[in-house]
C-alpha positions as CSV (number, residue, x, y, z in Angstrom):
1,M,37.1,67.1,151.8
2,T,39.4,66.3,154.8
3,I,42.1,68.6,156.0
4,H,44.8,67.0,158.3
5,W,47.2,69.1,160.3
6,L,50.5,67.3,160.4
7,G,52.2,69.9,162.5
8,R,53.9,73.3,162.0
9,S,52.6,74.6,158.7
10,C,52.2,71.2,157.1
11,F,48.7,70.0,156.0
12,K,47.4,67.0,154.0
13,I,44.3,67.9,152.0
14,V,42.3,65.0,150.6
15,H,39.4,65.4,148.2
16,N,37.7,62.8,146.0
17,G,40.6,60.4,146.6
18,Y,43.3,62.9,145.6
19,S,45.8,64.3,148.2
20,I,48.0,67.3,148.5
21,V,50.7,67.9,151.2
22,I,51.8,71.4,151.7
23,D,54.9,72.6,153.5
24,P,56.4,69.3,154.7
25,Y,58.9,69.9,157.4
26,D,62.3,68.6,158.5
27,N,62.0,67.9,162.3
28,T,65.6,68.8,163.1
29,G,65.6,70.9,166.3
30,T,62.0,70.2,167.2
31,Q,60.2,67.6,169.2
32,Y,58.1,66.5,166.2
33,P,58.5,62.9,165.0
34,V,60.1,62.4,161.6
35,L,57.5,63.3,159.0
36,K,56.8,60.5,156.5
37,T,53.6,60.5,154.5
38,E,52.4,60.1,150.9
39,A,50.4,62.2,148.5
40,N,49.7,62.8,144.9
41,M,51.1,66.3,145.0
42,V,53.4,68.3,147.2
43,L,53.4,72.1,147.5
44,V,56.0,74.4,149.2
45,S,55.6,78.0,150.3
46,H,59.3,78.7,150.6
47,E,62.7,77.1,150.6
48,H,63.4,76.8,154.3
49,S,64.0,73.3,155.7
50,R,61.0,73.3,158.0
51,H,58.7,73.9,155.0
52,N,60.4,72.3,152.0
53,N,61.2,68.7,153.0
54,R,59.9,67.1,149.8
55,D,61.7,63.9,150.6
56,A,59.2,63.3,153.5
57,V,56.4,62.9,150.9
58,N,56.2,59.8,148.8
59,I,54.5,60.9,145.6
60,I,52.0,58.3,144.4
61,P,50.2,58.1,141.1
62,F,46.5,58.9,140.7
63,S,44.5,57.2,138.0
64,G,41.6,59.7,137.9
65,E,41.3,63.4,137.3
66,C,42.9,65.8,139.8
67,P,40.1,67.8,141.5
68,F,42.4,70.7,142.4
69,Q,43.6,73.8,140.7
70,V,46.6,75.6,142.3
71,D,47.3,79.3,141.9
72,V,50.2,81.2,143.6
73,I,50.6,84.7,144.9
74,D,54.2,85.7,145.2
75,A,54.8,87.5,148.5
76,F,57.6,87.9,151.1
77,H,58.6,86.1,154.3
78,D,59.5,89.3,156.1
79,T,58.3,92.9,156.5
80,R,61.2,94.3,154.4
81,G,60.4,93.0,150.9
82,G,62.2,89.7,151.4
83,I,65.6,91.2,152.2
84,M,65.9,89.3,155.5
85,R,64.1,86.0,154.9
86,G,63.4,85.8,151.1
87,P,60.2,85.1,149.2
88,N,57.1,83.3,150.2
89,K,54.2,81.9,148.2
90,V,50.6,82.1,149.1
91,H,48.7,79.1,147.6
92,I,45.1,79.4,146.5
93,I,43.7,75.9,146.0
94,T,40.3,75.5,144.4
95,T,38.4,72.3,143.5
96,N,36.3,71.5,140.5
97,D,33.2,71.3,142.8
98,G,33.5,74.7,144.3
99,F,35.8,74.7,147.4
100,K,38.5,77.3,147.9
101,L,41.4,77.0,150.3
102,V,44.2,79.5,151.1
103,H,47.6,78.6,152.7
104,T,49.7,81.6,153.6
105,G,53.0,80.0,154.4
106,D,55.3,82.3,156.4
107,L,53.7,85.6,155.4
108,G,55.6,88.8,156.2
109,C,53.6,91.3,154.2
110,R,50.0,92.2,153.6
111,V,48.5,90.7,150.4
112,E,45.3,91.6,148.6
113,D,44.0,89.7,145.6
114,D,40.5,89.3,144.1
115,R,41.1,85.5,144.1
116,F,40.6,85.5,147.8
117,E,36.9,86.1,147.4
118,G,34.8,83.1,148.5
119,T,37.5,81.4,150.5
120,D,36.1,78.5,152.5
121,V,39.3,77.6,154.5
122,L,42.3,79.8,155.5
123,M,45.4,78.2,157.0
124,I,47.4,81.1,158.5
125,G,50.3,81.4,161.0
126,C,50.0,83.1,164.4
127,G,52.9,85.4,164.0
128,S,56.6,85.4,164.7
129,T,59.6,87.7,164.9
130,R,60.4,86.7,161.2
131,T,56.9,87.3,159.7
132,M,54.1,89.7,160.4
133,P,53.0,89.9,164.1
134,S,49.7,88.4,165.2
135,Y,47.7,91.6,164.9
136,D,48.7,92.1,161.2
137,L,48.0,88.5,160.4
138,S,44.5,88.9,162.0
139,L,44.0,91.8,159.6
140,Q,45.2,89.7,156.7
141,A,42.7,87.1,157.7
142,R,39.9,89.7,157.7
143,V,41.0,90.7,154.1
144,I,40.6,87.0,153.0
145,D,37.4,86.6,155.1
146,P,37.3,82.8,155.2
147,N,34.4,80.8,156.5
148,I,36.8,78.6,158.4
149,L,40.2,79.8,159.8
150,I,42.8,77.2,160.8
151,P,45.7,78.6,162.9
152,M,49.1,77.0,162.3
153,H,52.8,77.4,163.0
154,Y,52.7,78.6,166.6
155,Q,54.7,78.1,169.8
156,H,53.4,75.7,172.4
157,G,55.1,73.6,175.0
158,H,58.5,72.3,173.8
159,V,57.8,71.7,170.1
160,A,58.4,75.1,168.5
161,N,61.1,77.7,168.7
162,R,60.9,80.9,170.7
163,R,60.6,83.1,167.6
164,L,57.0,81.9,167.0
165,Y,54.1,83.6,168.8
166,H,51.5,81.6,170.7
167,L,48.1,80.6,169.6
168,D,46.4,83.0,172.0
169,D,48.3,85.9,170.4
170,L,46.2,85.4,167.3
171,M,43.0,84.2,169.0
172,E,42.5,87.4,171.0
173,Y,41.6,89.2,167.9
174,F,38.7,86.8,167.2
175,I,37.2,86.5,170.6
176,G,33.7,88.1,170.6
177,T,33.5,88.3,166.8
178,E,31.3,86.4,164.3
179,Y,33.9,83.6,164.4
180,E,33.2,80.8,167.0
181,I,36.5,79.4,168.4
182,I,36.2,75.6,168.3
183,N,38.9,73.4,169.9
184,Y,38.9,70.0,168.1
185,D,40.2,66.9,169.9
186,V,41.6,65.5,166.6
187,N,44.1,66.9,164.1
188,S,41.7,66.8,161.2
189,I,38.4,68.4,160.0
190,E,35.8,67.5,157.5
191,I,35.0,70.4,155.3
192,T,31.5,70.7,153.9
193,K,29.5,73.6,152.6
194,G,27.4,75.2,155.3
195,L,29.7,74.8,158.3
196,P,29.3,77.6,160.8
197,K,31.9,80.4,160.6
198,Q,34.7,79.4,162.9
199,V,38.3,79.4,164.0
200,A,39.0,75.6,163.9
201,V,41.9,74.9,166.4
202,L,43.0,71.4,165.4
203,K,44.9,69.2,167.9
204,D,48.6,69.1,167.2
205,I,50.1,65.7,166.6
206,V,52.5,65.9,169.6
């Protein structure tokens, strides 16, 4: 399985020839290039323009069997039950050969679910003024207890707005823990069973 970070909260997940894109973005107001990709399936955590740009994904047919099963946990974008920013879906993506991935979208509330057990990969934001702060997201990550944590949707340089927290705001809660923080020089990671427990900081595309 290969996971490509396409920027912001957007990932392309490829397994056995089948591909999923989750949270495709509209680049308006950012320094990201126009997103244009293709996949067999597109998933959206919530209906905000920097997460729901389905037109950026060309849906292509697949002749074989889809290796993924997708479950959804209904949650909220903010800490007030969705009053301010609306709903948010946490996606649990499992494969027919035993991988489990979790993508939290813009998560504003703590979530507990038995389906988190055995998570291989967690894709989680670093915090913002419109979601949970970094400390609470680090606690959420501990609840999910993934083998590999991939941080996403954080402020750096000139490509993200000031409401997003920085990568270091989340990383400070994993320094000196059982998670090794690994900075990758590419925007993708090959997922296999038996990888060491880690925070995988993928290179952004800009």
